[in-house]
N, C-alpha and C positions, 0 to 999 in steps of 0.2 A: 393260159399265158403264152404269148408268142415266143418262139425261139429267136435268139439273136442271130441275125443273118448277115453274111457279108456278100455284097453283090459285085459281080464282075461281068463286063461286057464280053460276050462270046463273039466269034468271028461272024456268026449269023445274026448279030445284033440282039440276041436274046440276053436277058439278064439272069445271071445265076446267083443265088444267095447262099451264104453260109450262115448258120445260126450261131449266135453267141448267147451267153446266159440271158434268159428271159424271153425266148422266142419259141414259136411253135415248131421250128425245125430242130429243136434241141440245142439252141444256142450256138450255132456255128456261123462263121462269117468268112467263108472263103468261096472262091470260084476260080477256075483256071481259064486261060485265054485260048486253050485248044479245045479239048473235048470236055464240055461241062454238062452236068445234068440240067434239064430244064428247070426253071424257077418254079417253086411251088406256088399255088394260087394265093396262099395267105402270106407270102413273103412281102414285107414292106419294101417300097422303093426307097433306095438310099438317097439322101440329099446331096446334091453336087455343090451347094452353096457353102462358102466358107463360114466357119463359126469363130467367133472371137474366143480368145483364150479364156478358159474357165477361171483362170487366176488373174484376170486383167487388173483386179483391184488388190492383188497380192494374197488373196485367200481362195480356198476351194469350197464348193458346196456339194454335199453328198445327200441325196434324198432317199429316205427309206422307202422300200418297195416290198410287195408281198409276192414272193416267188419261191418255188421249190429249191431245195439245196441246203446250204449250211449258212446260217446268218453269221456275219462277222461284226466286230466292233467298227463303228464308223471311223474312217481316217480323220486325222486332225484337220482343222480349217487351214492352219498354216502348213504349206507343203513340206513334205519330207524330201530332201534332195538326195538322190542316189545316182551314181554314175555307172554302176555295173551290177550285174546279177549272175549268180551261178545256179542253174537248174540241174539238180542231180536226178537222173531217171534210172530205171532198171535196164535201160538200153545204152546208157552212156551219159556223159556230162555235156551240158549245153551252156556255154557262157555267152553273155550279151552285154554290149555297152548300151547305156540308156541315155535319153535326151531330156533331162529335167528342165532345160531352158525352153525347149519347144513345147513340151507337154508336161508341165509341172504337176498338174492334178492327177493325171494318169500315172505318172511315175510314183507319185506319193501314194496313190491307192494301191498300186502293185507292191510297193515297199511295205505298206502297212499290212497287207494281206500276208506277205511273206513273213513278216515279223510275228504274226499271229499263228503261223503254221497252217494257214488256211489251205494251201495247195498240197500239203503233205499227204501222201497216200491216195491222191486222186488220179483218175485215168484220163488220158487224152482220148476224147470221145469221137473225134472225126478226122478222117484222112481223105483228102482228094488228091490222088497222084497227079503230079505235074502242076499242083497248085498250092495247097496248104495242109499243115498239120494243126489241128485246133485242140486246145486244152483249157483248163481253168474252171470246168464245171464239176463241182463235187458230187453231183447226182449222176454224172456221166450220161445224161440224157439230151444235153443241148438246151435244156430249159431252165437249168439251175443257175443260181448266182448268190452273191453275198448278202442280199437283203437291202441293197441300196443301188442307186444309179447316179451317174454324173455326166456332165456335158462333154461333147466332143471338143477336141482341141485341134482345129484344122486351119490351114492357111489357104487351102484350095489348090495348092501346088504339090500335094503329096504324090509320090510315086512308090511303087511296091516291087523293087528288085528282089532277087533271091536273098534270103537271110533277113528280110524285114520282119520286125516284131511289131505287131499292131493289135488293136482291140477289135473283137467281134461285136456286132451290135444288132439290134432289132429295129433300127431306124434311127433318126437323129437323136442325139443326146440320151442314149439308153445304155451307156457303157456300164459294165459290172465287173465280173472277174474273168470272163472268157476272153482268151487271146489266141492269136494264131501266128505261126511261123511260115513265111512264104518260101516254098520249096524251089520255085523257078520264077524268073521274071514274070510278073502278072500285070495284065492290062486292066486295072481296076479304076473306078472313079475315085476322086479324092474325098471319100466319105468315111474312111476308117482311120482313126487316130493312130499315128505311128509314134511309138515311144522307145524304140531301140533297134539294134541290129545284132544278129547272132554272128559270132565269129566263125571263121572257116571250119574249124574242127567241129564246132557245134552244128553247123549246117550239114556236115557230112554225117553226123549222128542222125539228124532228122531225115536226110535223104536215104540212109540205110533203112530206117523205119518205113519210108516210102517204098523202097525196093521190095520189102516183104509183102507189100500189097494190102488190100482191104479184106476184112473178114466176111463171113457168110452173110452178115446183116447188111452189107453194102455200104456201111458208114464208118465203123471203127477200124483202126488198124488190125491187120490179121493177127499180129502178136500184141498182147497187152503192153501199153506204154504207161508206166506208173511214175508220177512225179514223187520221188522219195523225199526231196527237200528243195526249198528255194531260199537262197541266202545271198 
């Protein structure tokens, strides 16, 4: 199964991908605009074309998938509206405001997973200094997810400044449970659903994790980052 990847254009016009749940890169979806690793050959190209809201008719569709990880109960068809979230980690508290109007099905999925305790005890599996911190895969491999996927919610005008909270993916309409926090303003194509923004204090927590560097595997944070609860 492919890892979910997040593609970013480097200054050399290379595309770097981050895998999010469900991809061969272990489900991350980030890339930085400065020094990025070269894209893996199996990384899917992200779509730059806008997608209609998944909830255009007032409902959300979640499609069951077969992927490693921990299966969750499907979110309800009628979106759960949530304006803010608190992510408690072993490294500090990260609070974020959410955007249910712009990304109702994404926010609803995140809220449903939080209510199920899906993220509790999971590790953030990928750190790209100067770019993103990626979390949400219970298998901590970048290939795991909740056992369902859902459509992108894109306007085609998305930007990714520091503090952006967005979904990692393995190509168009492959969102699951993996998400990323942008650590510094990123020059990414509008291919990753934005569903919130981390507050200043939370961004500092993420940037301290970044300052500790990447571990010996070259992927995960040097010091484990555990999501203790999401509420």
